[in-house]
N, C-alpha and C positions, 0 to 999 in steps of 0.2 A: 503494499499499500504506499510505500514511500514515506516521506516526512509527514508527521502527524498534523502539523499545523502550517503546512506550506502552501496555502492557497488563499485567495482573496475573498472567498465566499464566506459570509458570516454564518456561524453555526445555526443561528435561528432560521436563516433562509433555507439551509439544508434540511432542518427539521420540518419546516413548512412544506418543502417540496416532498419529503418522505410522507407526510400526512396526506398530501394530494394523491400520491401514488397509491398509498394503502387504501384510501377512500374511493379511488376510481373504480367504476364498474368494469372497466376494461382490464384491470389488473386481476387476472385470474389465478389466484394463489390460495393455498390452504392457510388456515389460521396459523398453523405451525410455521409455514414458510414466511408468513407476514412477520411473525415474531423473529425469525431467523434474520430477515432483512433489517428489521428495526434494531436488533442487537448489533449487527455488524456495523451499521451506520453510527449508532451511539458510541460504540467502542472507539471507532475512528475519530469521532468528534471530541471525545474525552481524552484523546491522546494515547489510547491503549491499543492501537492497531497491531502492535507486536503480539498482543494476547489473542488476536483473532486467528486461531489455529483449529484444525479439525477436532482435536481433543476437547478444547474449551467449548466450542460450539456444540459438540455432541453431549457433553455433560451439562451445560448450561441451558441450551435451547431444547435439545431433544431428550433430556433427562436420562442419558445413558449413565451407567454407574462408573466408578473409578477405574474399573478394569477395561474400559473402552479401548479398542485397538483399531485405528483407522485402516490398518492393513487387512483386517478381517471383516470390518463393518464399514461399508461404503456409504452410509446414510448421508453424511455431510456432502460428499461429492455429488451424489445423485440429486439431493435437494437443492444444491447450489445451481445445478444445471436446470432444474425446473424453474427456479427463481429467474435465471437469466432469460429463459424462453418466455416467461410471463412478462418481464420487463420489455422484451422486444416487441410484444404485442401491444 
């Protein structure tokens, strides 16, 4: 994700755009994936993009237990692909 605060867009503007996306009837995503997107955006805005890893997403958003192994469970990768497709539409 690069530098955490290296852009000129105010965090409130990013949060407002996120709200518009999440509220848009055209954004066809499950509640779980809406939470995933919101989590990733908020972590980046708070300067914690280094924490945005498959393990943290799986345990925080998808409620996997501490034994989660991204090599064995591809939930984060699969759901990230679904979010990207939803955003493209």
